C-alpha positions as CSV (number, residue, x, y, z in Angstrom):
1,M,-14.5,-29.4,-8.7
2,K,-18.0,-30.5,-9.8
3,R,-18.4,-34.2,-10.6
4,L,-19.4,-35.1,-14.2
5,F,-20.6,-38.6,-15.1
6,I,-20.8,-39.7,-18.7
7,T,-22.6,-42.8,-19.9
8,G,-21.2,-44.4,-23.0
9,Q,-17.6,-43.7,-22.1
10,S,-16.3,-46.3,-24.4
11,G,-18.0,-44.8,-27.5
12,F,-16.7,-42.3,-30.0
13,V,-17.7,-39.1,-28.0
14,G,-17.0,-40.7,-24.6
15,L,-13.4,-41.5,-25.6
16,A,-13.0,-38.0,-26.9
17,F,-14.1,-36.7,-23.5
18,E,-11.4,-38.9,-22.0
19,R,-8.8,-37.4,-24.3
20,L,-9.9,-33.9,-23.2
21,R,-10.2,-34.7,-19.5
22,E,-7.1,-32.8,-18.4
23,H,-7.6,-29.5,-20.3
24,A,-11.0,-28.8,-21.9
25,V,-13.2,-30.7,-19.3
26,A,-11.2,-29.5,-16.3
27,A,-11.1,-25.9,-17.7
28,H,-14.8,-25.8,-17.3
29,G,-14.5,-26.8,-13.7
30,W,-15.6,-30.5,-14.1
31,Q,-13.9,-33.6,-12.8
32,L,-14.7,-36.5,-15.1
33,I,-15.9,-39.5,-13.1
34,S,-15.3,-43.0,-14.6
35,A,-17.5,-45.9,-13.8
36,E,-15.7,-48.3,-11.4
37,S,-17.5,-51.3,-12.8
38,A,-19.3,-52.4,-16.0
39,Y,-23.0,-51.7,-16.2
40,D,-25.9,-52.1,-18.6
41,L,-28.6,-49.5,-19.1
42,L,-31.1,-52.3,-19.0
43,D,-29.8,-53.5,-15.5
44,P,-31.2,-51.2,-12.8
45,V,-29.2,-52.9,-10.1
46,A,-25.9,-52.3,-11.8
47,L,-26.9,-48.6,-12.5
48,D,-27.7,-48.1,-8.8
49,Q,-24.2,-49.4,-7.8
50,V,-22.4,-47.2,-10.4
51,L,-24.3,-44.0,-9.4
52,Q,-23.8,-44.6,-5.7
53,Q,-20.1,-44.7,-6.4
54,A,-20.1,-41.8,-8.9
55,R,-22.2,-39.3,-6.9
56,P,-22.4,-36.9,-9.9
57,D,-23.3,-33.3,-10.0
58,A,-24.2,-33.6,-13.7
59,V,-24.7,-36.4,-16.1
60,I,-24.3,-36.4,-19.9
61,H,-26.2,-39.4,-21.3
62,L,-24.4,-40.5,-24.4
63,A,-24.9,-44.3,-24.2
64,G,-27.2,-46.0,-26.6
65,Q,-27.6,-47.9,-29.9
66,T,-26.5,-45.4,-32.5
67,F,-26.0,-47.2,-35.7
68,I,-28.9,-46.8,-38.1
69,P,-28.5,-50.0,-40.1
70,E,-28.5,-52.0,-36.8
71,A,-31.7,-50.1,-35.8
72,F,-33.4,-51.4,-38.9
73,R,-32.2,-54.9,-38.2
74,D,-33.3,-54.9,-34.6
75,P,-35.7,-52.0,-33.8
76,A,-37.0,-53.6,-30.6
77,H,-33.5,-53.7,-29.1
78,T,-32.8,-50.1,-30.2
79,L,-36.0,-48.9,-28.5
80,D,-35.2,-50.9,-25.4
81,V,-31.7,-49.4,-25.0
82,N,-32.4,-45.9,-26.1
83,L,-35.8,-45.4,-24.4
84,K,-36.1,-47.9,-21.6
85,G,-32.4,-47.5,-20.8
86,T,-32.9,-43.7,-20.5
87,L,-35.8,-44.3,-18.1
88,N,-33.8,-46.7,-16.1
89,L,-31.0,-44.2,-15.8
90,L,-33.3,-41.4,-14.7
91,Q,-35.0,-43.6,-12.1
92,A,-31.6,-44.8,-10.8
93,L,-30.5,-41.2,-10.5
94,Q,-33.6,-40.4,-8.5
95,R,-33.0,-43.3,-6.2
96,S,-29.4,-42.1,-5.6
97,G,-30.6,-38.6,-4.5
98,F,-29.3,-36.8,-7.6
99,N,-30.2,-33.2,-7.7
100,G,-28.1,-31.8,-10.5
101,T,-28.0,-31.3,-14.3
102,F,-28.9,-34.0,-16.8
103,L,-28.1,-33.6,-20.5
104,Y,-29.7,-36.1,-22.8
105,V,-27.9,-36.5,-26.1
106,S,-30.4,-37.1,-28.8
107,S,-29.8,-36.6,-32.6
108,G,-30.5,-34.2,-35.4
109,D,-31.8,-37.3,-37.1
110,V,-35.1,-36.9,-35.3
111,Y,-36.1,-34.1,-37.8
112,G,-36.3,-36.6,-40.7
113,R,-36.6,-35.3,-44.2
114,V,-36.8,-31.5,-44.2
115,D,-37.7,-29.6,-47.4
116,P,-34.7,-27.6,-48.7
117,E,-36.6,-24.3,-48.5
118,L,-36.9,-24.9,-44.7
119,L,-33.1,-25.1,-44.2
120,P,-31.4,-24.4,-41.9
121,I,-33.2,-26.7,-39.5
122,N,-34.1,-25.0,-36.2
123,E,-35.6,-26.4,-33.0
124,Q,-39.1,-25.3,-34.0
125,Q,-39.1,-27.9,-36.9
126,P,-41.3,-30.8,-35.9
127,A,-39.7,-34.2,-35.2
128,R,-40.6,-36.6,-38.0
129,P,-38.2,-39.5,-37.6
130,Q,-37.7,-41.9,-40.5
131,N,-35.8,-44.7,-39.0
132,P,-36.1,-46.8,-35.8
133,Y,-33.0,-45.1,-34.3
134,A,-34.5,-41.6,-34.7
135,V,-37.8,-42.9,-33.3
136,S,-36.1,-44.1,-30.2
137,K,-34.3,-40.8,-29.7
138,A,-37.5,-38.7,-30.2
139,A,-39.3,-40.9,-27.7
140,A,-36.5,-40.5,-25.1
141,E,-36.6,-36.7,-25.7
142,L,-40.2,-36.7,-24.7
143,L,-39.5,-38.8,-21.7
144,C,-36.8,-36.3,-20.6
145,Y,-39.1,-33.3,-21.1
146,Q,-41.8,-35.0,-19.0
147,W,-39.2,-35.5,-16.2
148,S,-38.1,-31.8,-16.5
149,C,-41.7,-30.8,-15.7
150,N,-41.8,-32.8,-12.6
151,L,-38.4,-32.7,-10.9
152,P,-36.3,-29.9,-9.5
153,W,-33.3,-31.0,-11.6
154,R,-32.2,-29.1,-14.7
155,I,-32.9,-31.5,-17.7
156,M,-32.0,-30.5,-21.3
157,V,-31.8,-32.2,-24.7
158,A,-29.0,-31.8,-27.2
159,R,-29.6,-32.7,-30.8
160,P,-26.1,-33.1,-32.4
161,F,-25.9,-33.4,-36.1
162,N,-23.1,-35.4,-37.8
163,H,-19.9,-35.2,-35.9
164,I,-16.5,-36.5,-36.9
165,G,-13.0,-36.8,-35.5
166,P,-10.3,-39.3,-34.3
167,G,-11.5,-42.6,-32.9
168,Q,-14.7,-42.9,-34.9
169,R,-15.5,-46.4,-36.2
170,E,-15.3,-47.1,-39.9
171,D,-19.1,-47.5,-40.3
172,F,-19.4,-43.8,-40.8
173,V,-18.6,-42.2,-44.2
174,I,-15.7,-39.9,-43.4
175,S,-14.0,-42.4,-41.1
176,S,-14.5,-45.1,-43.8
177,V,-12.9,-43.0,-46.5
178,A,-9.9,-42.2,-44.2
179,R,-9.4,-45.8,-43.4
180,Q,-9.4,-46.7,-47.1
181,L,-7.0,-43.9,-47.9
182,A,-4.6,-45.1,-45.2
183,R,-4.7,-48.6,-46.7
184,I,-4.1,-47.3,-50.2
185,R,-1.1,-45.4,-49.1
186,L,0.4,-48.5,-47.4
187,Q,-0.4,-50.5,-50.6
188,L,-2.8,-52.7,-48.7
189,Q,-5.6,-52.2,-51.3
190,E,-6.0,-50.9,-54.8
191,P,-6.5,-47.1,-55.3
192,R,-10.2,-47.5,-55.2
193,I,-12.5,-46.0,-52.5
194,L,-15.9,-47.7,-52.0
195,V,-18.7,-45.3,-50.9
196,G,-22.4,-45.0,-50.6
197,D,-24.3,-42.0,-52.0
198,V,-21.8,-39.1,-52.1
199,D,-24.2,-36.6,-53.7
200,V,-25.8,-35.8,-50.4
201,S,-24.9,-33.0,-48.0
202,R,-24.5,-33.1,-44.2
203,D,-23.8,-30.6,-41.4
204,F,-20.5,-31.8,-40.0
205,L,-18.9,-30.7,-36.8
206,D,-15.6,-31.7,-35.1
207,V,-16.2,-33.9,-32.1
208,E,-14.2,-31.5,-29.9
209,D,-16.6,-28.7,-30.8
210,V,-19.4,-31.1,-29.9
211,I,-17.9,-31.6,-26.4
212,S,-17.4,-27.9,-25.8
213,A,-21.1,-27.4,-26.7
214,Y,-22.2,-30.0,-24.2
215,L,-20.1,-28.4,-21.5
216,A,-21.5,-25.0,-22.4
217,L,-25.1,-26.4,-22.0
218,L,-24.2,-27.8,-18.6
219,E,-23.3,-24.3,-17.5
220,N,-26.0,-22.2,-19.2
221,G,-28.7,-24.3,-20.8
222,Q,-32.2,-23.9,-19.6
223,N,-34.4,-26.6,-18.0
224,G,-36.8,-28.3,-20.4
225,E,-35.1,-26.9,-23.5
226,T,-33.8,-28.6,-26.7
227,Y,-30.7,-27.3,-28.5
228,N,-29.2,-28.2,-31.9
229,V,-25.5,-28.9,-31.8
230,C,-24.2,-28.3,-35.3
231,S,-21.8,-26.3,-37.5
232,G,-24.6,-24.4,-39.4
233,K,-22.7,-25.3,-42.6
234,E,-23.7,-27.7,-45.4
235,Y,-20.9,-30.0,-46.7
236,L,-21.4,-32.2,-49.8
237,I,-19.9,-35.7,-49.2
238,R,-18.3,-35.7,-52.6
239,D,-16.5,-32.5,-51.8
240,M,-15.3,-33.8,-48.4
241,I,-13.8,-36.9,-50.1
242,A,-12.1,-34.6,-52.7
243,S,-10.6,-32.6,-49.9
244,M,-9.3,-35.8,-48.3
245,L,-7.7,-36.9,-51.6
246,Y,-6.1,-33.5,-51.9
247,L,-4.8,-33.5,-48.3
248,T,-3.2,-36.9,-48.7
249,E,-2.0,-36.3,-52.3
250,T,-3.7,-39.5,-53.3
251,D,-5.2,-40.5,-56.7
252,A,-8.0,-43.0,-56.3
253,V,-11.2,-44.0,-58.1
254,I,-14.5,-43.3,-56.2
255,E,-16.8,-46.3,-56.7
256,Q,-20.3,-46.6,-55.3
257,D,-21.0,-49.8,-53.3
258,P,-24.7,-50.8,-53.2
259,A,-24.1,-52.3,-49.8
260,R,-23.3,-48.9,-48.4
261,L,-26.5,-47.2,-49.6
262,R,-28.9,-46.6,-46.7
263,P,-32.7,-46.6,-46.9
264,S,-34.5,-43.3,-46.2
265,D,-31.4,-41.3,-46.7
266,L,-31.8,-37.6,-46.6
267,R,-30.5,-35.5,-49.5
268,R,-29.6,-32.3,-47.7
269,V,-29.0,-31.5,-44.1
270,K,-28.0,-28.1,-42.6
271,G,-28.8,-27.1,-39.0
272,S,-29.1,-23.8,-37.2
273,N,-27.0,-23.3,-34.1
274,Q,-28.5,-19.9,-33.3
275,K,-30.3,-21.1,-30.2
276,I,-27.3,-22.6,-28.4
277,T,-25.1,-19.7,-29.4
278,Q,-27.6,-17.2,-27.9
279,A,-28.0,-19.3,-24.8
280,T,-24.4,-20.1,-24.1
281,A,-22.1,-18.0,-26.4
282,W,-20.8,-21.4,-27.8
283,Q,-19.5,-21.4,-31.4
284,P,-17.7,-23.9,-33.5
285,A,-13.9,-23.3,-33.4
286,I,-12.1,-26.0,-35.4
287,P,-11.7,-25.5,-39.2
288,M,-12.9,-28.4,-41.3
289,Q,-9.5,-28.9,-42.9
290,Q,-8.0,-29.4,-39.5
291,T,-10.7,-31.9,-38.6
292,L,-10.0,-33.9,-41.7
293,L,-6.3,-33.9,-41.1
294,N,-6.9,-35.2,-37.6
295,V,-9.1,-38.0,-38.9
296,L,-6.6,-39.0,-41.6
297,A,-3.7,-39.0,-39.1
298,D,-5.7,-41.2,-36.7
299,W,-6.5,-43.8,-39.4
300,D,-2.9,-43.8,-40.6
301,A,-1.8,-44.7,-37.1
302,R,-4.6,-47.3,-36.6
303,V,-3.9,-49.1,-39.9
304,A,-0.1,-49.0,-39.3
305,A,-0.6,-50.4,-35.8
306,A,-2.9,-53.2,-37.1
307,Q,-0.2,-54.2,-39.7
308,A,2.5,-54.2,-37.0
309,Q,0.7,-56.8,-35.0
310,P,2.0,-60.4,-35.4
């Protein structure tokens, strides 16, 4: 089997890859290689050691600083990790003799604010990042493109839009609501859900569909190309919360929390997945209701486990 190395294995998508190691990943002919020791993207020596052990045929680069409020608090660190860290990884791969496929995982956030009449967003839309996180991702995309022009590797960029599923941390809206619903049902908090701006829309995709898209790109994506990874559907946050209340048969008040409002928030987001579908035949497969049920069940278990601890 071909050897697949993933950076950021302890993150949301990395842990989902681990859960799918035995069936979805192996079914595509990949053996998931875990790092044998801790490493830091800003430490070239540690990267050299890890890659000499891993000897990958392909790399999916997930690791980075991904939380937008943190990027506003410390933009220099975000740029260091997401841009310089990517350069360090590419250089370490080159030193190791790597000659395979490299998938850089960017973000649909690089598009910035797009006029509603231009939706759905396709890859021809110019990148106009509006926060330090998106700036760092757009810069790393350009770095990867430059390398794709100068090396015999196959280097591609994926731009995932919002993705959700079990294991996501509570900083993200759907995960936050699911956690609060779990606490309400265990009578650990009042029937009140604190939210940010719920009258915005996002293009949500199940994390397992995201992973299947990345694996499809490893097989059939073209060198130097960028691909949206998205559902192609627009979901209003308020409607998503209403669905979660319905699925849990919970009656709760929705209350806006000023601390949860983000600067430069986009009103509407909807992507086009036409390019990746044409290139790889990938399509989203998991219905949104099933995704929400999985997220709710995950937070029920996490909250119950936390309460069971002495």
